[in-house]
C-alpha positions in Angstrom: 73.1 4.0 -0.3 69.5 4.9 0.5 67.8 3.0 3.3 65.0 0.6 2.2 61.5 2.1 1.9 59.2 1.1 4.7 55.4 1.1 4.7 54.3 3.7 7.2 52.2 2.3 10.1 48.4 2.6 9.8 46.8 5.4 11.7 45.5 4.4 15.1 42.0 2.8 14.9 42.4 1.9 11.2 43.4 -1.1 9.2 44.9 -1.3 5.7 42.7 -2.5 2.8 43.5 -2.8 -0.9 41.5 -2.5 -4.1 42.5 -2.0 -7.7 43.7 1.5 -7.1 45.9 0.7 -4.1 45.8 0.8 -0.4 43.3 2.6 1.8 43.0 3.1 5.6 39.7 1.9 6.8 38.2 2.1 10.3 39.3 -1.0 12.1 35.8 -2.1 13.0 34.2 -1.4 9.6 32.8 -4.3 7.7 33.4 -2.5 4.4 36.7 -2.1 2.5 38.7 0.2 0.4 36.2 1.1 -2.3 33.6 2.1 0.3 36.1 4.2 2.1 37.1 6.0 -1.1 33.5 6.9 -1.6 33.1 8.1 2.0 36.0 10.5 1.4 34.9 11.5 -2.1 31.3 12.4 -1.4 30.9 14.4 1.8 27.9 16.2 0.2 24.6 16.0 2.2 24.9 13.7 5.1 21.9 11.9 3.7 22.6 8.2 3.5 20.9 5.8 1.1 17.6 4.8 2.5 17.4 1.7 4.7 14.7 0.2 2.4 17.0 0.5 -0.5 19.9 -1.1 1.3 17.7 -4.0 2.4 16.5 -4.5 -1.1 20.2 -4.5 -2.3 20.9 -7.3 0.2 18.0 -9.2 -1.1 19.5 -8.8 -4.6 22.8 -10.2 -3.4 21.3 -13.2 -1.7 19.1 -14.0 -4.7 22.0 -13.7 -7.0 24.1 -16.0 -4.9 21.3 -18.7 -4.9 20.8 -18.3 -8.6 24.5 -18.7 -9.3 24.7 -21.7 -7.1 21.8 -23.4 -8.9 23.6 -22.7 -12.2 26.8 -24.2 -10.8 28.7 -21.0 -11.1 29.6 -20.4 -7.4 30.6 -23.1 -4.9 28.0 -24.1 -2.4 30.0 -23.2 0.7 30.6 -19.7 -0.6 27.0 -19.3 -1.6 25.8 -20.4 1.8 28.2 -17.9 3.5 26.9 -15.1 1.3 23.3 -16.0 2.0 24.0 -16.2 5.8 25.7 -12.8 5.7 22.8 -11.2 3.9 20.3 -12.8 6.3 22.3 -11.6 9.3 22.4 -8.0 8.0 18.7 -8.0 7.2 17.9 -8.9 10.9 20.6 -6.6 12.4 19.2 -3.5 14.1 22.5 -1.8 13.4 22.8 -2.8 9.8 22.9 0.8 8.5 26.0 1.5 10.5 27.9 -0.4 7.7 26.4 1.6 4.9 27.6 5.1 5.3 27.5 6.5 1.8 26.0 9.8 0.7 23.0 9.8 -1.7 25.0 12.1 -3.9 27.6 9.7 -5.2 28.5 8.1 -8.5 25.3 8.2 -10.6 25.3 4.5 -11.2 25.3 3.7 -7.5 28.6 1.8 -8.0 29.7 3.0 -4.6 26.7 1.6 -2.9 26.9 -1.7 -4.8 30.5 -2.1 -3.8 29.7 -1.1 -0.2 27.2 -4.0 -0.1 29.6 -6.4 -1.8 32.4 -5.6 0.6 30.2 -5.8 3.7 28.7 -9.1 2.6 32.2 -10.5 1.6 33.6 -9.6 5.0 30.9 -11.4 6.9 30.9 -14.4 4.5 34.7 -14.7 4.8 34.4 -15.0 8.6 31.7 -17.7 8.4 33.2 -19.6 5.5 36.7 -19.8 7.0 38.1 -18.9 3.5 38.4 -15.8 1.4 35.1 -14.6 -0.2 35.7 -11.9 -2.8 33.5 -8.8 -3.0 33.9 -8.8 -6.8 34.5 -12.4 -7.8 31.9 -14.0 -5.6 29.3 -11.6 -4.1 29.1 -9.6 -7.3 29.5 -12.6 -9.6 27.4 -12.3 -12.8 26.3 -8.8 -11.8 27.1 -5.1 -12.4 26.2 -2.0 -10.5 24.4 -1.0 -13.7 21.8 -3.8 -13.3 22.0 -4.4 -9.5 21.2 -0.8 -8.5 18.2 -0.3 -10.8 17.0 -3.7 -9.6 17.3 -2.7 -6.0 15.5 0.5 -6.7 12.6 -1.3 -8.2 12.5 -3.9 -5.5 12.6 -1.4 -2.6 9.9 0.8 -4.2 7.6 -2.2 -5.0 7.9 -3.5 -1.4 7.3 -0.1 0.1 4.2 0.4 -2.0 2.8 -3.0 -1.1 3.6 -3.0 2.6 3.4 0.7 3.5 1.5 3.0 1.2 -1.3 0.8 -0.3 -2.4 -0.4 3.1 -2.3 3.2 4.4 -4.5 4.4 1.6 -6.9 1.5 2.1 -7.1 2.6 5.8 -7.7 6.2 4.9 -10.4 5.4 2.5 -12.1 3.0 5.0 -12.0 5.5 7.8 -13.4 8.2 5.6 -16.2 6.1 4.3 -17.1 5.1 7.9 -17.2 8.7 8.9 -19.3 9.5 5.9 -21.9 7.0 7.0 -22.2 8.6 10.4 -22.7 12.1 8.9 -24.9 11.5 5.9 -28.0 12.9 7.5 -26.3 16.3 7.9 -26.8 18.9 5.1 -24.4 21.8 4.6 -23.9 24.6 2.1 -22.0 23.5 -0.9 -19.3 25.8 -2.2 -17.9 26.5 -5.7 -15.2 29.2 -6.2 -15.3 29.3 -2.3 -18.7 30.9 -2.7 -22.1 29.6 -1.4 -23.6 27.0 -3.8 -26.3 24.3 -3.7 -26.5 22.2 -0.6 -24.7 18.9 -0.2 -24.7 16.2 2.5 -21.6 15.8 4.7 -21.7 12.2 3.7 -21.4 13.1 0.1 -18.4 15.3 0.7 -16.6 12.6 2.6 -17.6 9.9 0.0 -15.9 12.2 -2.6 -12.7 12.2 -0.5 -12.8 8.4 -0.2 -13.3 8.0 -3.9 -10.2 10.2 -4.6 -8.1 8.0 -2.3 -9.4 4.8 -3.9 -8.7 6.1 -7.3 -5.1 6.9 -6.2 -4.8 3.4 -4.9 -6.0 2.0 -8.2 -3.4 4.1 -10.1 -0.6 2.9 -7.9 -1.7 -0.7 -8.3 -1.7 -0.2 -12.1 1.9 1.0 -12.2 3.2 -1.5 -9.6 3.9 -4.1 -12.4 6.4 -1.6 -13.9 8.5 -2.1 -10.7 8.2 -5.8 -10.8 10.2 -6.0 -14.0 13.9 -5.8 -13.0 17.1 -5.0 -14.9 19.1 -7.8 -13.3 20.8 -9.9 -16.0 21.7 -7.0 -18.2 25.1 -6.6 -16.4 27.3 -3.8 -17.8 25.4 -2.3 -20.8 22.3 -4.5 -21.3 23.9 -7.3 -23.3 24.2 -9.7 -20.3 28.0 -10.1 -20.8 29.7 -12.2 -18.1 26.6 -13.8 -16.8 24.8 -17.1 -17.5 22.0 -16.9 -20.1 19.6 -18.4 -17.5 20.7 -16.2 -14.6 18.1 -13.5 -15.0 15.2 -16.0 -14.8 16.8 -17.9 -11.9 17.4 -14.7 -10.1 13.8 -13.5 -10.5 12.5 -16.8 -9.2 14.7 -16.5 -6.1 13.9 -12.9 -5.5 10.1 -13.6 -5.8 10.4 -16.4 -3.3 12.2 -14.1 -0.8 9.8 -11.2 -1.1 6.4 -12.7 -1.9 6.1 -10.4 -4.9 6.3 -11.7 -8.5 9.4 -10.2 -10.1 10.4 -10.9 -13.7 13.3 -10.0 -15.9 12.8 -6.8 -17.9 11.6 -7.3 -21.4 14.4 -5.2 -22.7 17.6 -4.5 -20.6 18.6 -1.5 -22.6 15.4 0.2 -21.7 15.6 -0.9 -18.0 19.1 0.3 -17.6 19.3 3.3 -19.9 16.1 4.9 -18.5 14.0 5.1 -15.4 10.7 5.4 -17.1 9.0 3.0 -14.6 10.2 5.0 -11.6 9.0 8.2 -13.3 5.6 6.7 -13.9 5.3 5.5 -10.3 6.3 9.0 -9.1 3.6 10.5 -11.3 1.0 8.3 -9.5 2.5 9.3 -6.1 2.2 13.0 -7.2 -1.5 12.4 -8.1 -2.0 10.9 -4.6 -0.3 14.0 -3.1 -2.6 16.3 -5.0 -5.7 14.3 -3.7 -4.5 14.5 -0.1 -3.7 18.2 -0.5 -7.3 18.8 -1.6 -8.7 16.8 1.4 -6.4 18.6 3.8 -7.4 22.0 2.6 -11.1 21.2 2.7 -10.6 20.2 6.3 -8.7 23.4 7.1 -11.4 25.6 5.5 -14.3 23.7 7.2 -12.5 24.0 10.5 -11.6 27.7 10.1 -12.7 30.1 12.8 -14.0 29.1 15.2 -16.0 32.4 15.2 -15.0 34.4 12.1 -14.4 31.5 9.7 -16.7 28.8 8.4 -16.7 26.9 11.6 -18.5 23.9 10.2 -16.4 21.3 11.9 -14.1 21.2 14.9 -10.9 19.1 14.5 -9.5 17.3 17.4 -7.4 19.7 19.6 -3.9 18.1 19.6 -1.6 20.9 20.8 -1.5 24.6 21.7 -1.5 26.6 18.4 0.4 29.7 19.4 3.3 30.7 21.6 1.7 34.1 22.1 -2.1 33.7 21.7 -3.6 31.6 24.5 -6.3 29.2 23.7 -5.6 29.1 19.9 -5.7 25.7 18.3 -4.6 25.0 14.8 -5.4 22.3 12.2 -1.9 20.8 12.6 -2.6 17.4 10.9 -4.0 18.9 7.7 -1.1 21.3 7.7 1.4 18.5 8.0 -0.4 16.7 5.3 -0.2 19.7 3.0 3.6 20.0 3.6 4.1 16.3 2.8 2.2 16.8 -0.4 4.3 19.7 -1.4 7.5 17.6 -0.8 6.1 14.7 -2.8 5.2 17.0 -5.7 8.8 18.4 -5.5 10.2 14.9 -5.4 8.3 14.1 -8.6 10.0 17.0 -10.4 13.4 15.8 -9.1 12.7 12.3 -10.4 11.5 13.5 -13.7 14.7 15.5 -14.2 16.7 12.5 -13.0 14.8 10.2 -15.4 16.0 12.4 -18.3 19.6 11.5 -17.3 19.7 8.2 -19.1 22.8 8.7 -21.3 23.1 5.9 -23.8 23.1 2.6 -21.9 22.8 3.9 -18.3 20.9 6.3 -16.2 23.4 8.2 -14.0 21.1 9.6 -11.3 20.0 6.2 -9.8 20.8 6.9 -6.1 18.8 10.1 -6.2 15.8 8.5 -7.9 15.8 5.7 -5.3 16.0 8.1 -2.4 13.3 10.5 -3.6 10.9 7.7 -4.7 11.2 5.9 -1.3 10.8 9.2 0.6 7.6 10.0 -1.3 6.2 6.5 -0.5 7.1 6.7 3.1 5.8 10.2 3.7 2.5 9.5 2.0 2.0 6.3 3.9 2.7 7.9 7.3 0.6 11.0 6.8 -2.3 9.1 5.3 -2.7 7.2 8.5 -2.4 10.4 10.5 -5.0 12.1 8.4 -7.3 9.2 8.9 -6.9 8.7 12.6 -6.1 12.2 13.9 -8.2 14.4 11.7 -11.0 12.6 9.8 -12.0 10.0 12.4 -12.5 12.4 15.2 -13.7 15.7 13.9 -17.0 17.1 15.4 -19.7 18.8 13.2 -21.2 22.1 14.3 -24.7 21.3 13.3 -26.1 24.6 14.4 -23.7 26.5 12.2 -24.6 24.3 9.2 -28.3 25.0 9.7 -27.8 28.7 10.2 -25.9 29.1 6.9 -28.4 26.9 5.0 -31.4 28.9 6.2 -30.2 32.1 4.6 -28.4 30.6 1.5 -29.9 32.5 -1.5 -28.6 29.9 -3.9 -31.3 27.5 -2.8 -33.6 29.4 -5.2 -31.9 27.5 -8.0 -34.5 24.8 -7.3 -37.2 27.2 -8.5 -35.6 27.8 -12.0 -37.7 25.2 -13.8 -40.9 26.7 -12.3 -40.5 30.5 -12.2 -37.6 31.0 -14.6 -34.0 32.1 -14.1 -34.7 35.9 -14.0 -37.4 35.6 -11.3 -35.2 33.3 -9.3 -32.4 35.8 -9.5 -34.7 38.5 -8.3 -35.6 36.4 -5.3 -32.0 35.5 -4.5 -30.8 39.1 -4.7 -33.5 40.4 -2.4 -32.9 37.6 0.1 -29.2 38.3 0.2 -29.6 42.0 0.5 -32.0 41.7 3.3 -30.3 38.7 4.9 -33.6 36.9 5.0 -34.5 33.2 4.5 -35.0 32.4 0.9 -38.3 30.8 1.8 -39.8 34.0 3.1 -38.8 36.1 0.1 -39.9 33.5 -2.4 -43.3 33.4 -0.7 -43.6 37.1 -1.2 -42.6 37.2 -4.9 -44.3 34.1 -6.2 -47.8 32.6 -5.9 -46.5 29.0 -5.3 -47.6 29.0 -1.7 -45.5 28.5 1.4 -46.2 24.8 1.7 -45.1 24.0 -1.8 -42.1 26.3 -1.5 -41.0 24.5 1.7 -40.9 21.2 -0.3 -39.2 22.7 -3.3 -36.5 24.5 -1.2 -35.9 21.7 1.3 -32.1 21.5 1.4 -32.0 17.8 2.1 -34.2 17.0 -1.0 -31.9 19.1 -3.1 -28.9 16.9 -2.3 -30.5 14.1 -4.3 -30.7 15.8 -7.7 -33.4 15.7 -10.3 -36.2 18.1 -11.1 
């Protein structure tokens, strides 16, 4: 007769948890349970966890769902209160992310992260309620990973835009406009194709940068409402099965009250869950912002180039030694960092576009990746916009002597004479001035009968920055 089978003891430092697939050994101090542990073991891919902003949004989703279900009489008040308290404690816990260990590269619906949140909240709620609170039957009541995860994606991105990026872009535009006002009296050689062109005022250049940033801000505000429509209420496939018909509206009201942003149920759950078109559109606006900042950063780099053999028009703040071998070298480190951020954001947009194509029938299956890349783009742009404003634009010094020197011998100033002497005569003047490296005023005085006094007015670089004949 065989001896009775005995359950082997749990490994030291673990406890036994059970889910629908059986038992799992979970670290003894972990708040999560078996499903999270399975995902920890299944996805050792990148070491990149889901972003904190996303996890916080998911906890807001759980708290809002609990309140909505309580109002609809679907979950008992003590359990609802325990779920809310658990979410509130996690949102104020500096070590909250210790309980959310999952890799970005997991199941494409984000089910692992949804169950991670359900299990952690259920554990804390059970402790405070003094009775069992189920991860599935209570915390996840009336929900599915398929609507909760895209909802958390939208909520996290909307909050990040409102509280991080849009204020940072406002700051960058304001700093740039203030700087423009202090420099508007300075005239420099304009450049097209990187070649000398008609003169411009430094203020005009910076006003152009500020306008780009303000346009980007307007684009982002225009797409923000796409994020404020959420998938919650569609449950498994968009039909709303296993949830109250009024749950979606009640949930949106609770979420809006918690966040201060007006969230609404999606007009069509099949579109909200089967696609990520809203996130793709927002990413496109972020890419446009990155393109703008890349332009501004590279203008700063060119204008700062030198200091002797480059343009040398401005001098950026010296922040750190620029070389490990060349003493005294100082590099434009903030514009370079900005350009790298922009490259990453442009790459993230391509990733999000490909992920957005992965809506197979009733569900997009790259949701965690979309969430991570979108939030990274927002965060990177917000951080570097403030750096660009405060450590590059606000403090650069203009080399006025270099501006004046270049203007004096700029042959393109002769363009102002076109209406008077004609294009061919103006070209003759320009070519001679360039060949002899002489001021355009001197050569024009030799080759026309306009007189030096009139030429000085016609060729005044400051006057030419105002346009007209």
